[in-house]
Backbone as numpy.savetxt, mean C-alpha at the origin, in Angstrom:
# Nx Ny Nz CAx CAy CAz Cx Cy Cz
-39.75 -14.09 33.74 -40.17 -14.60 32.20 -40.11 -13.71 31.10
-40.63 -12.54 31.39 -40.95 -11.29 30.62 -39.29 -10.79 30.13
-38.25 -10.76 31.43 -36.89 -10.27 31.05 -36.35 -11.30 30.06
-36.48 -12.81 30.18 -35.97 -13.67 29.44 -36.36 -13.31 28.00
-37.44 -13.32 27.74 -38.34 -12.99 26.57 -37.76 -11.84 25.43
-37.48 -10.94 26.57 -37.22 -9.45 25.92 -35.46 -9.43 25.47
-34.40 -10.21 26.57 -33.43 -10.46 26.01 -33.08 -11.31 25.01
-34.15 -12.37 24.59 -33.98 -13.32 23.76 -34.37 -12.53 22.26
-35.12 -11.59 22.41 -35.82 -10.79 21.29 -34.90 -9.77 20.97
-33.84 -9.51 21.61 -32.69 -8.70 21.44 -31.74 -8.94 20.59
-31.29 -10.26 21.21 -30.39 -11.04 20.63 -30.62 -11.46 19.34
-32.06 -11.70 18.91 -32.58 -12.32 17.71 -32.45 -10.96 16.50
-32.69 -9.83 17.13 -32.85 -8.78 16.42 -31.20 -8.37 16.03
-30.17 -8.60 16.96 -28.91 -8.23 16.60 -28.18 -9.45 15.82
-28.51 -10.41 16.00 -27.98 -11.65 15.03 -28.62 -11.34 13.51
-29.98 -11.12 13.60 -30.76 -10.77 12.20 -29.88 -9.40 11.63
-29.43 -8.36 12.35 -28.55 -7.52 11.94 -27.41 -7.81 11.36
-26.96 -8.85 12.06 -25.37 -9.13 11.41 -25.31 -9.90 10.03
-26.74 -11.03 9.98 -26.99 -11.55 9.01 -27.30 -10.85 7.70
-27.87 -9.70 7.72 -28.31 -9.12 6.96 -27.62 -8.02 6.26
-26.15 -7.98 6.58 -25.23 -7.03 6.10 -25.07 -6.56 4.50
-25.46 -5.36 4.35 -25.25 -4.85 2.86 -24.02 -5.50 2.25
-24.29 -5.93 1.05 -22.86 -6.20 0.20 -23.40 -5.28 -1.27
-21.90 -5.35 -2.08 -22.34 -4.84 -3.37 -22.93 -5.74 -4.29
-23.98 -5.51 -4.86 -24.81 -6.16 -5.81 -24.98 -5.45 -7.02
-24.38 -5.55 -8.31 -24.48 -4.94 -9.63 -25.72 -5.35 -9.93
-26.50 -4.14 -10.66 -27.68 -4.60 -11.57 -27.53 -5.31 -12.64
-26.23 -4.78 -13.70 -25.75 -5.77 -14.46 -24.46 -5.92 -14.73
-24.21 -7.41 -15.22 -22.88 -7.86 -15.10 -22.70 -8.67 -16.46
-21.52 -7.95 -17.16 -21.10 -8.64 -18.17 -20.65 -9.83 -18.30
-19.58 -10.39 -19.17 -19.34 -11.69 -19.47 -18.17 -12.14 -18.12
-18.15 -13.24 -17.72 -17.27 -13.49 -17.04 -15.80 -13.22 -16.88
-14.96 -12.79 -16.14 -13.56 -12.48 -16.14 -12.64 -13.93 -16.24
-12.11 -14.47 -17.34 -11.58 -15.58 -17.40 -10.02 -15.42 -17.21
-9.48 -14.36 -16.89 -8.29 -14.19 -16.73 -7.03 -14.93 -15.33
-7.39 -16.11 -15.34 -7.06 -16.63 -14.03 -5.84 -17.44 -14.15
-5.01 -17.51 -13.37 -3.67 -18.44 -13.00 -3.63 -18.76 -11.71
-2.53 -19.92 -11.37 -2.30 -20.07 -10.03 -0.66 -20.03 -10.07
-0.43 -19.30 -8.76 0.96 -18.96 -8.62 1.72 -20.21 -7.62
2.56 -20.22 -7.61 3.36 -21.38 -6.91 3.32 -21.54 -5.21
2.70 -20.55 -4.54 2.61 -20.73 -3.13 1.57 -19.61 -2.68
0.91 -19.63 -1.63 0.19 -18.37 -1.07 0.99 -17.35 -0.80
0.38 -16.22 -0.41 1.12 -14.84 -0.24 0.80 -14.94 1.48
2.05 -14.47 1.96 1.89 -14.39 3.56 2.38 -12.94 4.24
2.68 -12.40 3.35 3.02 -11.16 3.67 3.19 -10.07 2.24
2.87 -8.63 2.53 3.24 -7.82 1.33 3.72 -6.40 1.68
4.58 -5.96 0.86 4.96 -4.61 0.77 4.51 -3.72 -0.19
4.89 -2.56 -0.40 4.33 -1.67 -1.82 4.53 -2.33 -3.08
5.71 -3.05 -2.98 6.32 -3.37 -4.36 6.79 -4.67 -4.53
6.34 -5.49 -3.59 6.87 -7.20 -3.31 6.07 -7.75 -2.52
5.60 -9.04 -2.61 5.02 -10.05 -1.79 5.66 -11.09 -1.21
5.71 -11.94 -0.28 6.19 -12.68 0.47 5.76 -14.09 0.40
5.99 -15.00 -0.27 4.99 -16.30 -0.53 5.38 -17.49 0.81
4.58 -18.25 0.96 4.92 -19.28 1.87 6.05 -19.92 1.93
6.55 -20.19 0.70 7.81 -21.06 0.30 9.19 -20.21 0.61
9.14 -18.77 0.80 10.23 -17.94 0.84 10.84 -17.31 0.10
10.07 -17.72 -1.01 10.32 -16.78 -2.37 9.74 -15.49 -2.41
9.81 -14.42 -3.41 9.50 -13.13 -3.24 8.61 -12.84 -4.80
7.58 -12.34 -4.84 7.21 -12.01 -5.87 6.87 -10.33 -6.20
7.43 -10.00 -7.38 7.43 -8.52 -7.77 6.17 -7.94 -8.55
6.33 -6.55 -8.72 5.03 -6.50 -9.23 4.90 -6.72 -11.05
5.79 -7.11 -11.37 5.91 -7.93 -12.98 5.38 -9.23 -12.86
5.30 -9.82 -11.66 4.80 -11.14 -11.61 5.67 -12.14 -11.65
6.98 -11.48 -11.33 8.11 -12.60 -11.40 8.23 -13.01 -10.10
8.83 -14.17 -9.76 8.77 -15.05 -8.51 10.39 -15.27 -8.31
11.17 -14.75 -7.60 12.55 -15.31 -7.56 13.00 -14.97 -6.16
14.42 -15.14 -5.84 15.01 -14.93 -4.68 14.51 -15.47 -3.42
14.95 -16.46 -2.80 14.51 -17.19 -1.62 15.09 -16.38 -0.51
14.38 -16.17 0.79 14.91 -14.93 1.75 14.73 -16.18 2.78
15.66 -15.82 3.87 16.04 -16.45 5.16 14.36 -16.89 5.62
14.49 -18.04 6.16 13.25 -18.50 6.97 12.70 -17.62 8.44
13.91 -17.02 8.92 13.64 -16.35 9.76 13.06 -14.87 9.80
12.92 -14.60 8.37 12.93 -13.03 8.16 11.32 -12.94 7.69
10.38 -12.74 8.83 8.77 -13.09 8.29 8.32 -11.93 7.24
8.93 -11.04 7.24 8.58 -9.71 6.71 9.44 -9.38 5.23
8.60 -9.10 4.40 9.19 -8.43 3.13 9.08 -7.07 3.21
10.29 -6.30 3.03 10.14 -4.70 3.07 10.02 -3.95 1.67
10.31 -5.00 0.62 10.29 -4.61 -0.81 11.50 -4.34 -1.49
11.33 -4.17 -2.81 12.80 -3.82 -3.65 13.03 -2.42 -3.48
14.62 -2.16 -3.67 15.01 -1.00 -3.53 16.21 -0.94 -4.10
16.75 -0.18 -5.52 18.07 0.01 -6.03 18.73 -1.34 -6.35
17.64 -2.47 -6.75 18.54 -3.84 -7.05 18.44 -4.70 -5.75
18.06 -4.35 -4.62 18.17 -5.17 -3.30 16.77 -5.36 -3.14
16.77 -6.69 -2.64 15.26 -7.32 -1.74 15.58 -7.20 -0.31
14.79 -6.33 0.43 15.17 -6.03 1.79 13.77 -6.84 2.65
14.39 -7.57 3.58 13.73 -8.57 4.18 14.04 -8.32 5.89
13.31 -8.35 6.70 13.60 -8.05 8.07 12.78 -9.43 8.97
13.69 -9.70 10.14 13.16 -10.30 11.42 12.12 -9.60 12.14
11.60 -10.18 13.34 10.76 -9.05 14.15 12.11 -8.62 15.16
13.13 -8.91 15.38 14.20 -8.67 16.25 14.89 -7.52 15.60
14.90 -6.98 14.40 15.44 -5.93 13.88 16.71 -6.47 12.95
16.74 -8.02 12.76 17.63 -8.32 11.69 17.47 -7.93 10.38
18.09 -6.95 9.53 17.75 -6.49 8.23 18.79 -7.19 7.26
18.03 -7.63 5.94 18.99 -8.36 5.10 18.53 -7.76 4.01
19.79 -7.26 3.07 19.47 -6.96 1.88 20.19 -8.10 0.83
19.38 -8.64 -0.19 19.88 -9.73 -0.83 19.57 -9.07 -2.26
20.69 -9.37 -3.23 21.04 -8.89 -4.41 19.91 -9.40 -5.37
19.18 -8.76 -6.16 18.13 -9.14 -7.00 19.05 -10.05 -8.20
20.30 -10.11 -8.44 20.93 -10.23 -9.46 21.60 -11.84 -8.83
21.82 -12.21 -7.47 22.39 -13.20 -6.93 22.10 -12.99 -5.58
21.15 -14.25 -5.22 20.97 -14.44 -4.10 22.06 -14.87 -2.89
23.20 -15.14 -3.54 24.25 -15.30 -2.68 24.90 -14.00 -2.00
24.89 -12.76 -2.71 25.13 -11.62 -2.45 24.52 -10.87 -1.49
24.61 -10.68 -0.31 23.87 -10.41 0.74 24.35 -9.31 1.75
23.89 -8.35 2.36 24.29 -7.41 3.35 23.35 -7.56 4.66
24.13 -7.52 5.71 23.04 -7.91 6.82 23.26 -6.59 7.76
22.30 -6.26 8.70 22.27 -5.05 9.54 21.42 -5.50 10.88
22.33 -5.58 11.87 21.57 -6.03 13.29 21.13 -4.67 13.63
20.00 -3.98 13.67 19.46 -3.00 14.30 18.92 -3.15 15.34
18.28 -3.97 15.71 17.88 -4.16 17.40 16.34 -3.90 17.51
15.76 -3.22 16.47 14.50 -2.82 16.64 13.41 -3.36 15.62
12.30 -3.35 15.88 11.42 -3.87 14.74 11.44 -2.66 13.90
11.54 -3.17 12.75 11.70 -2.14 11.50 10.09 -2.06 10.57
9.70 -1.05 10.32 8.46 -0.79 9.57 8.79 -1.02 8.35
9.61 -0.09 7.90 10.10 -0.22 6.27 11.68 0.17 6.11
12.13 -0.07 4.84 13.42 0.66 4.61 13.72 0.53 3.12
14.81 1.50 2.70 15.24 1.75 1.26 16.58 1.71 1.10
17.19 1.56 -0.03 18.57 1.99 -0.08 18.73 2.44 -1.66
20.05 3.43 -1.63 20.41 4.09 -2.72 21.81 4.15 -2.54
22.53 3.70 -3.70 24.14 3.87 -3.44 24.46 3.22 -2.02
25.22 3.94 -1.44 25.68 3.83 0.14 25.03 3.88 1.22
23.84 4.60 0.85 22.78 4.99 1.88 21.51 3.84 2.31
21.79 3.41 3.64 20.28 2.82 3.90 19.42 3.53 4.77
18.03 3.86 4.49 17.36 4.46 5.15 16.50 3.59 5.62
15.98 3.55 7.13 15.15 3.01 7.76 14.17 3.57 8.51
12.87 3.08 8.59 11.93 3.48 9.34 11.36 2.72 10.39
11.70 2.77 11.60 11.56 1.60 12.53 9.89 1.64 13.04
9.54 0.60 13.95 8.35 0.57 14.11 7.76 1.51 15.13
8.82 1.98 15.78 8.50 3.20 16.87 8.37 4.49 16.28
8.52 4.52 14.94 8.47 5.84 14.08 9.69 6.53 14.38
10.71 6.06 14.54 11.99 6.58 14.59 12.59 6.52 13.04
13.18 7.84 12.32 13.88 7.43 11.19 15.49 7.68 11.41
16.05 6.97 10.46 17.64 6.62 10.51 18.41 6.52 9.39
19.49 7.22 9.00 20.23 6.99 7.72 21.39 6.17 8.46
21.91 5.26 7.45 23.22 4.36 7.54 24.06 4.41 6.56
25.28 4.35 6.54 26.43 4.28 5.78 26.34 2.78 5.21
26.36 2.12 4.20 26.29 0.93 3.90 27.64 -0.03 4.38
28.75 0.53 3.74 29.75 0.03 3.92 30.41 0.04 5.33
30.28 0.86 6.01 30.72 0.92 7.42 29.87 0.48 8.48
28.53 0.58 8.03 27.37 0.46 9.11 27.18 1.52 10.00
27.84 2.40 9.58 27.83 3.81 10.63 26.34 4.55 10.71
25.81 4.70 11.69 24.86 5.74 11.79 24.94 7.00 11.39
24.35 7.65 10.42 24.67 9.07 10.25 23.58 9.95 10.45
22.26 9.28 10.69 21.16 10.56 11.12 20.27 9.77 11.85
19.71 10.26 12.76 18.32 9.66 13.37 17.35 10.56 13.89
16.32 10.53 13.97 15.16 11.52 14.77 14.15 10.51 14.93
13.69 10.89 16.38 12.44 10.16 16.75 11.15 10.88 16.45
10.27 10.15 15.68 8.83 10.76 15.55 7.81 10.52 16.08
6.83 10.91 16.27 5.72 11.20 17.09 5.15 9.81 17.26
4.40 9.55 18.24 3.56 8.61 18.61 2.48 7.96 17.41
2.76 6.63 17.12 1.93 6.10 16.34 1.15 4.73 16.82
-0.19 4.89 17.19 -0.66 3.93 18.13 -1.12 2.70 17.22
-1.81 2.85 16.00 -2.08 1.67 15.23 -1.72 2.05 13.70
-1.47 1.01 12.95 -0.97 1.52 11.65 -1.70 0.93 10.28
-2.11 1.12 9.54 -2.24 0.59 8.19 -1.11 -0.45 7.70
-1.61 -1.50 7.20 -0.59 -2.39 6.63 0.30 -1.64 5.46
-0.24 -0.83 4.86 0.42 -0.12 3.66 1.46 0.67 4.14
2.78 0.50 4.16 3.66 1.31 4.80 4.56 1.65 3.66
4.91 2.97 3.50 5.71 3.64 2.02 7.22 3.57 2.60
7.96 2.88 1.66 9.35 3.29 1.63 10.06 4.53 1.50
11.05 4.69 2.17 11.82 5.82 2.06 12.04 6.18 0.35
11.81 7.36 -0.02 12.03 7.70 -1.30 13.06 8.84 -1.40
14.06 8.16 -2.23 15.54 8.90 -2.83 15.17 9.81 -3.98
15.77 10.96 -4.13 15.62 11.97 -4.91 17.24 12.90 -4.67
18.14 12.44 -5.59 19.54 13.36 -5.53 20.16 12.87 -4.15
20.41 14.08 -3.39 20.81 14.23 -2.11 19.73 14.16 -0.94
18.60 13.98 -1.45 17.68 14.08 -0.68 16.99 12.53 -0.17
16.33 12.38 1.07 15.68 11.14 1.44 14.25 11.61 2.04
13.16 11.18 1.30 11.87 11.47 1.80 11.14 10.49 2.37
11.00 10.37 3.91 10.37 9.69 4.59 8.73 9.63 4.75
8.15 8.52 4.57 6.87 8.85 4.72 6.25 8.12 6.27
5.95 8.82 7.16 6.05 8.34 8.68 4.66 7.67 8.82
4.81 7.16 10.11 3.81 6.47 10.87 2.89 7.37 11.36
3.24 8.58 11.56 2.27 9.69 12.33 1.81 10.68 11.37
1.80 10.36 10.10 0.74 11.09 9.17 1.66 12.22 8.64
2.97 12.24 8.46 3.95 13.36 8.01 4.85 12.76 6.95
5.28 13.92 6.13 6.41 13.63 5.12 7.72 14.46 5.64
8.72 13.65 5.92 9.87 14.53 6.36 10.91 14.20 5.20
11.77 15.39 5.13 12.66 15.47 4.07 13.86 15.60 4.46
14.87 14.74 4.33 16.26 14.78 4.82 17.37 15.00 3.66
18.54 15.96 4.09 19.57 15.98 3.43 20.57 14.87 3.81
21.16 13.76 2.68 21.74 12.90 3.30 23.23 13.34 3.20
23.74 14.50 2.71 25.09 15.23 2.98 25.22 16.03 4.02
24.20 16.63 4.25 24.25 17.47 5.50 23.91 17.03 6.76
23.03 15.49 6.61 22.79 14.85 7.61 21.65 15.75 8.45
20.85 16.25 7.88 19.91 17.21 8.56 18.52 17.25 7.94
17.62 17.37 8.51 16.23 17.49 8.37 15.79 18.54 8.02
15.49 18.67 6.52 15.24 20.09 6.00 13.74 20.71 6.13
12.98 19.58 6.18 11.24 19.97 6.25 10.44 19.12 6.59
9.59 19.25 7.49 8.50 18.29 7.90 6.96 18.85 7.25
6.41 18.12 6.77 5.05 18.59 6.28 3.89 17.46 6.69
2.98 18.02 7.44 1.89 17.24 7.68 0.73 17.12 6.91
0.67 15.41 6.76 -0.59 15.19 5.61 -1.82 15.07 6.37
-1.80 14.53 7.62 -3.01 14.21 8.50 -2.58 14.19 9.85
-3.71 14.30 10.82 -3.24 14.15 12.11 -4.23 13.45 13.08
-4.80 12.10 12.22 -5.74 11.47 13.03 -4.95 10.55 14.08
-5.50 10.06 15.20 -4.88 9.23 16.44 -4.82 7.79 15.88
-5.45 7.54 15.23 -5.08 6.08 14.78 -5.09 5.66 13.14
-4.26 4.82 12.81 -4.06 4.44 11.50 -3.95 5.56 10.50
-3.00 6.57 10.89 -2.54 7.66 10.43 -1.32 7.82 9.53
-0.59 6.52 9.33 0.59 6.32 8.61 0.45 6.80 6.96
1.33 7.28 6.63 1.22 7.49 4.94 1.05 6.26 4.04
0.31 6.18 3.39 0.08 4.84 2.63 0.49 5.04 1.19
0.50 6.17 0.63 0.84 6.32 -0.73 1.89 7.54 -0.94
2.70 7.43 -1.77 3.63 8.53 -1.90 4.37 8.36 -3.62
4.13 9.63 -4.19 4.73 9.69 -5.51 5.05 10.95 -5.87
6.03 11.25 -6.91 6.22 12.66 -7.41 5.50 12.65 -8.58
4.48 13.50 -8.89 3.69 13.75 -10.03 3.05 15.08 -10.43
3.74 15.33 -11.54 3.35 16.94 -12.40 4.18 17.91 -11.58
5.35 17.32 -10.94 6.43 18.14 -10.24 5.99 18.56 -8.71
4.92 17.70 -8.21 4.34 17.74 -7.04 4.45 16.42 -6.18
4.62 16.70 -4.89 4.67 15.43 -3.78 3.25 15.39 -3.96
2.97 13.99 -3.81 1.63 13.39 -3.63 1.76 12.49 -2.59
1.02 12.77 -1.53 1.14 11.86 -0.25 -0.04 11.68 0.15
-0.48 10.19 1.02 -1.83 10.02 1.23 -1.79 9.02 2.42
-2.55 9.71 3.45 -3.07 8.68 4.75 -4.27 8.12 4.22
-4.97 7.33 5.20 -6.32 6.85 5.21 -7.36 7.80 4.90
-6.92 9.12 5.50 -8.11 10.14 5.55 -7.86 11.36 4.86
-6.76 11.66 4.19 -6.33 12.80 3.51 -5.36 12.56 2.45
-5.38 13.54 1.60 -4.42 13.45 0.15 -3.76 14.86 0.35
-2.19 14.89 0.38 -1.62 16.08 0.12 -1.00 15.99 -1.34
-1.10 17.39 -1.74 -0.43 17.78 -2.98 0.68 18.86 -2.56
1.68 18.73 -2.76 2.81 19.62 -2.25 3.78 20.20 -3.41
3.72 21.35 -3.85 4.82 22.03 -4.74 4.88 23.54 -4.08
4.58 24.44 -4.79 4.71 25.85 -4.18 3.78 26.11 -3.08
2.56 25.34 -3.03 1.55 25.38 -2.03 1.13 24.00 -1.29
0.74 24.09 -0.25 0.27 22.75 0.26 -1.15 22.52 0.29
-1.75 21.90 -0.84 -3.33 21.56 -0.66 -3.54 20.21 -0.50
-4.80 20.12 0.47 -5.20 18.87 1.08 -6.41 18.53 0.54
-7.00 17.45 0.39 -8.52 16.94 0.25 -8.55 15.85 1.10
-9.84 15.75 1.74 -10.18 14.69 2.60 -11.17 13.63 2.03
-10.53 12.11 1.90 -11.17 11.18 1.48 -10.94 10.24 2.34
-11.88 9.18 2.55 -11.59 7.89 3.28 -11.24 6.90 2.15
-10.09 6.95 2.24 -9.33 5.75 0.73 -8.99 4.77 1.24
-9.39 4.21 0.00 -9.00 2.77 -0.09 -7.90 2.38 -0.83
-7.95 2.83 -2.18 -6.72 2.96 -3.23 -6.59 3.96 -3.88
-5.32 4.28 -4.24 -4.89 5.55 -5.35 -3.60 4.91 -6.00
-3.85 5.58 -7.29 -3.15 5.52 -8.27 -3.00 6.59 -9.23
-1.98 6.80 -10.14 -2.13 7.80 -11.08 -1.57 7.43 -12.63
-1.81 8.19 -13.52 -1.12 8.17 -14.84 -0.34 9.39 -14.86
-0.12 9.64 -16.29 0.54 11.20 -16.34 -0.34 12.51 -16.74
-1.52 12.12 -16.28 -2.62 13.21 -16.40 -3.58 13.27 -15.02
-3.59 12.09 -14.43 -4.87 12.55 -13.26 -4.37 11.41 -12.22
-4.96 11.91 -10.90 -4.89 10.74 -10.03 -6.30 10.08 -9.66
-6.31 8.87 -9.42 -7.40 7.93 -9.32 -7.49 7.29 -8.14
-8.93 7.76 -7.25 -8.75 6.95 -5.98 -10.16 6.09 -5.85
-9.98 5.24 -4.91 -11.37 4.40 -4.59 -11.44 4.71 -2.77
-12.93 5.00 -2.49 -13.14 5.21 -1.16 -13.89 4.24 -0.54
-14.03 4.18 0.82 -14.69 3.37 1.65 -16.05 3.62 1.46
-16.56 4.46 0.60 -18.03 4.97 0.45 -18.53 4.37 -0.84
-17.56 3.49 -1.45 -17.61 2.79 -2.79 -17.62 3.51 -4.06
-16.67 4.79 -3.65 -16.63 5.69 -5.09 -14.93 5.41 -5.77
-15.29 5.73 -6.97 -14.08 5.96 -7.81 -13.76 7.18 -8.44
-12.83 8.00 -8.39 -12.63 9.24 -8.56 -11.89 9.73 -9.34
-11.73 10.60 -10.07 -10.69 11.09 -10.85 -10.12 12.60 -10.19
-9.02 13.05 -9.95 -8.58 14.12 -9.36 -7.58 14.85 -10.33
-7.26 15.94 -10.50 -6.26 16.83 -11.12 -4.99 16.67 -9.95
-3.88 16.89 -10.75 -2.52 16.81 -9.65 -2.81 17.93 -8.46
-3.77 19.00 -8.83 -3.93 19.96 -7.53 -5.38 19.39 -6.64
-5.65 18.24 -6.95 -6.84 17.44 -6.24 -8.31 18.04 -6.40
-8.43 18.79 -7.59 -9.49 18.98 -8.06 -10.43 17.95 -8.71
-11.84 17.60 -8.17 -12.51 16.49 -8.69 -12.70 16.69 -10.03
-12.55 15.66 -10.85 -12.71 15.61 -11.99 -14.10 14.97 -12.72
-14.02 13.50 -12.01 -15.09 12.55 -12.53 -15.36 11.76 -10.92
-16.43 10.99 -11.17 -17.12 10.26 -10.04 -18.12 9.39 -10.38
-17.76 8.11 -10.03 -19.17 7.41 -9.84 -18.99 6.60 -8.56
-20.23 6.15 -8.08 -20.45 5.33 -6.81 -21.40 3.95 -6.92
-20.63 2.87 -6.29 -21.00 1.60 -6.27 -21.60 1.28 -4.83
-22.68 1.50 -4.58 -23.16 1.27 -2.91 -22.67 -0.09 -2.69
-22.17 0.28 -1.68 -21.54 -0.91 -0.57 -20.33 -1.78 -1.17
-19.87 -1.29 -2.18 -18.38 -1.90 -2.94 -17.52 -1.89 -1.76
-16.75 -2.77 -1.62 -15.48 -2.77 -0.71 -14.32 -3.27 -1.69
-13.35 -2.02 -1.79 -12.52 -2.10 -3.13 -11.12 -2.80 -2.46
-10.70 -4.09 -3.34 -9.51 -4.49 -2.82 -8.08 -3.84 -3.47
-8.29 -3.33 -4.61 -7.09 -2.86 -5.28 -7.60 -2.41 -6.53
-6.76 -1.52 -7.32 -7.02 -0.87 -8.63 -5.84 -0.69 -9.04
-5.48 -1.28 -10.40 -4.52 -0.89 -11.58 -4.97 0.12 -12.76
-4.13 0.88 -12.81 -4.54 1.91 -14.08 -3.49 1.52 -15.16
-4.15 1.24 -16.21 -3.29 0.76 -17.55 -3.84 1.23 -18.99
-3.44 2.02 -19.58 -3.80 2.51 -20.83 -5.26 3.47 -20.71
-6.04 3.18 -21.42 -7.44 4.03 -21.17 -8.33 3.62 -20.08
-7.82 2.58 -19.41 -8.78 2.10 -18.31 -8.25 1.98 -17.13
-9.14 1.94 -16.09 -8.85 1.70 -14.44 -9.49 0.28 -14.33
-8.74 -0.67 -13.57 -9.23 -2.08 -13.35 -9.63 -2.13 -11.65
-10.55 -2.31 -11.38 -10.70 -2.23 -9.86 -11.58 -3.81 -9.29
-10.80 -4.24 -8.60 -11.22 -5.43 -8.01 -11.89 -5.44 -6.53
-13.19 -6.10 -6.61 -14.17 -5.75 -5.34 -14.32 -6.91 -4.67
-14.29 -6.98 -3.33 -14.54 -8.06 -2.51 -15.36 -9.10 -2.99
-16.62 -8.90 -3.28 -17.56 -9.93 -3.35 -17.52 -10.50 -4.52
-16.34 -10.35 -5.34 -15.87 -11.07 -6.73 -16.34 -10.45 -7.87
-15.89 -9.36 -8.14 -16.20 -8.62 -9.43 -14.85 -7.69 -9.80
-15.02 -7.60 -11.31 -13.86 -6.99 -11.68 -14.62 -5.49 -12.47
-14.23 -4.48 -11.92 -15.23 -3.30 -12.40 -14.04 -2.43 -13.53
-14.36 -2.40 -14.84 -13.29 -1.67 -15.68 -14.24 -0.20 -16.15
-13.30 0.56 -15.68 -13.55 1.96 -15.84 -12.65 2.96 -16.86
-13.65 3.50 -18.10 -12.99 3.89 -18.72 -12.52 5.59 -18.11
-11.18 5.84 -18.51 -10.66 7.17 -17.77 -11.35 8.43 -18.23
-11.51 8.47 -19.33 -11.89 9.62 -20.18 -13.54 9.74 -19.83
-14.46 8.93 -20.25 -15.72 8.95 -19.99 -16.41 8.43 -18.69
-15.68 8.05 -18.00 -15.84 6.99 -16.86 -17.13 6.17 -16.92
-17.36 5.63 -18.32 -18.21 4.53 -18.33 -17.71 3.37 -17.91
-18.28 2.22 -17.67 -17.89 1.20 -16.97 -18.78 -0.13 -17.41
-18.15 -1.22 -17.33 -18.61 -2.63 -17.21 -18.17 -3.25 -16.06
-18.86 -4.43 -15.67 -18.69 -5.14 -14.48 -18.72 -6.66 -14.69
-17.83 -7.49 -14.46 -17.53 -8.84 -14.51 -17.35 -9.55 -13.33
-18.26 -10.76 -13.43 -17.69 -11.60 -12.28 -16.26 -12.26 -12.42
-15.75 -12.22 -10.76 -14.72 -13.02 -11.06 -14.13 -14.12 -9.76
-13.65 -15.17 -10.31 -13.77 -15.95 -9.31 -12.41 -15.73 -8.10
-13.02 -15.34 -7.05 -12.12 -14.90 -6.06 -12.47 -15.38 -4.72
-11.26 -15.87 -4.00 -11.16 -16.30 -2.82 -10.59 -15.18 -1.51
-11.00 -15.47 -0.33 -10.01 -14.60 0.56 -8.73 -14.66 0.87
-8.16 -13.83 1.21 -6.67 -13.76 1.18 -5.76 -12.63 1.22
-4.53 -12.35 1.49 -3.93 -11.17 1.29 -3.90 -10.66 -0.14
-3.97 -9.37 -0.45 -4.16 -9.14 -1.69 -3.10 -8.11 -2.17
-2.16 -8.68 -3.32 -0.95 -7.90 -3.80 -1.16 -7.47 -5.10
-0.97 -6.02 -5.36 -1.21 -5.31 -6.41 -0.09 -5.14 -7.64
-0.05 -5.83 -8.57 1.01 -5.73 -9.57 0.72 -4.84 -10.62
1.54 -4.62 -11.47 1.37 -3.72 -12.86 0.11 -4.10 -13.78
-0.02 -5.55 -13.92 -0.82 -5.91 -14.86 -1.76 -6.94 -14.23
-1.74 -7.49 -13.01 -2.76 -8.43 -12.41 -2.42 -8.15 -10.82
-3.84 -8.60 -10.42 -3.99 -8.73 -8.96 -3.62 -10.28 -8.36
-3.02 -10.42 -7.34 -2.49 -11.44 -6.66 -3.25 -11.74 -5.36
-4.15 -12.90 -5.31 -5.07 -12.73 -4.05 -4.57 -14.17 -3.79
-4.18 -14.53 -2.41 -3.79 -15.74 -1.99 -2.87 -16.59 -2.70
-3.41 -17.39 -3.38 -2.41 -18.19 -4.46 -2.77 -18.08 -5.99
-3.84 -17.01 -6.09 -4.11 -16.81 -7.71 -3.81 -15.51 -8.27
-3.45 -15.66 -9.71 -3.45 -14.40 -10.30 -4.36 -13.99 -11.11
-4.72 -12.77 -10.93 -6.17 -12.20 -11.60 -5.51 -11.57 -12.71
-5.43 -11.81 -13.80 -4.72 -10.54 -14.78 -5.91 -10.05 -15.23
-5.44 -8.48 -15.72 -6.11 -7.55 -16.43 -6.42 -7.85 -17.80
-5.33 -8.53 -18.56 -5.45 -8.80 -19.96 -5.58 -10.10 -20.37
């Protein structure tokens, strides 16, 4: 009997712990956020610069809905050089022209694709097994391939290949940046961003202040003459012409220089950030419990607003957050 009472007491403690999970509760809230609208269907898949709706159409970061993709293609890989790239689980890749949905190109690559990008006649592909490859678009000839390291689990945010002159920069699933020359068909350089065992794929890449900025869930790399790294448990990262801005799993919003030096920081205990937009003088940060946090970039003063928010996939546009079938505009 005593054993039964002990076990029951333990279950009550465990259940009580689950039911009292801490959430973000601001002390002061300004006016409600009213900039709401509906989009025509629910979001079912996202990439870095596009979302796929349940009706098969795609949504871009400007908020435009266009191009119906094949029903068999459950994944949208993103926009690249005027094409919308989508894929089926079996490796069938389709490029659909943004100008005309009737203009398409098809590649039967026979392996699951993580992401892909295109520039002129070169198709760059990152496969789900972390192999990278280049193809000639007109002939579909394989130009280059290289097998990457093992990637056990990945963050949903997978970065498309980045094209720069004769270079393709791959952001891999095992925490590396690989630079390949398309004319030489040769890897020129590999740089390690982080080396975690799980969820180590690159989730952010940009060229900023003549530096390569790349980030995984746990580290940020700034690469120019030197390799600089900073350790943060990242949720979101954006930049403008002056600074990097990141949110962390600890509820922080930070401003960093291009060399990753900390400039400003504020913390919101227990906040779970869903996305961040940089626009003009402000950062707009969407929080899971239904809040919009507006931060001035110079002073880091902020206001907090209640926003009507449902659960669902979150796609971050240039001027709005898209959640499930809702559009939450910043203006």
